[in-house]
N, C-alpha and C positions, 0 to 999 in steps of 0.2 A: 379771742371771742369777736365775731364779726359785728360790726356796728349796723344798726338799723338806719335806713334812709329816712329823711325828714317826712316824706309823703306817707310812709308807712305809719309813722307815729301819729300824724294828723288824722288818718283814717280811723285808727283805733280810738283816738280821743273823741272824734265826732260820733262814733258808735256808742261810746259810753254815755254821752249826753242824752241820747234818745231813751226816754222813759216809756216802757210799754204801759199801755192803759190810757195815755193821754192822746186822743185822736188828733188833736191839733193844739197848738198853743205857742205863744211867743216865748222867746228866750227869757224874757223877764218873768213870765209866769213859772217856767221851769225852775229858774233860779230862786224865786220867792218860795216855791213849794219845797225845794231842797232845804232852804233856811228854816221853814216851819217844821220839817221833819227832824232837823237837828235839834229843834227846841221842844220836841216832845209830841207833836201831832203825828199820828200814824201815817203810813204811806197813802198819799192821796191817789196815786195811780192805782194801787191795789184796791182802794175803796171804790174808785170809779169803775174798775173792772167788775167788782162784786155787785155794785148797784146796777150796772148795765145787764149783768146776767140775771139779776132778780127782776128787773123791769121787763126784760124780753122773754122771760120764761113763761110758759103756759101754766095754767092752774094745775094741770095734771102732773107737771114736772116739779112742783114746789116741794112736796113732802109725800113720801110713799104711804105714810100711815094716815094721811088725811087730816092732820092736826093744824094745818095752816102755819107751820113753823117757818117764819120768815125772818128770824132774828138776825141772821148773818147779814141780810140785806139792810135791815134796820140799823145795825151798828155801822155799816158802811155809809149809809146816808147820814147818820149822825156825825161821822168823821168828816164827810164832805161839807156839812153845814158848819162845823167848827172851823174848818179851813177857810170857807168863804167869809166867815165873820172875822177871821184873823188877818186876812189879806187886805191890802189897800183897795179902795173902791174900784179902780180901773181893772186890777187883776182879779178881784172877786167877780166882777161882771163877766170877764173872760171865762173864768171857771164855771160860773153860773150858766153861761151859754152852752156849756157841755152837759150840764146836769139837768136843765129844764126839759129838754126833749125826753130824757129818761123818766123824769117825774111824770110827764104827761102820759107816757106809756103805762107806767105803774098805776097811775090814777084811773086810767081807762080799764085796766084789767082787774081792779079790786073794787070792793064795796065798803061802805062805812061799817066799822065794828061797833055794834051797839053797847058792848060791855067795856070798851076802852075808856081810859080816863080822859076827861075833857082837857086836862092840862098837858097831855102828851102831845108830842109833835104830830103833824098831820100824817106822816107816813106810818106812825105807830097806831094811829086810829083807823087804819085800813086793814081789811082781811081779804083773803082770796075769795073770789066769787065761785060758788059751786054749781 
């Protein structure tokens, strides 16, 4: 069986480290997120992709029945929040710098939900503007 050359192995190893969904981020952040995921927090990269899709979607794209069903995005934002709280301050700030622009987009495209519980997180107290 032929042996792989060292540079071929390095290329494959570097491709494996790149997590889709993290637009930018230090190696420390990627390492800390991997550690969190091993300890039970869901995939932060997947949550970031879902929250990005929710924040960038138009009102017409959210739900075909018109029921303002945004729970997948809400769950993703909750996962991001729990990850930011579990990370050390410096790494949480780095992740927050990726989430805040999406939060601003979401805030701009939604309106307050008058029937939401006041104790709910801010993203759960918003609904699609019609």
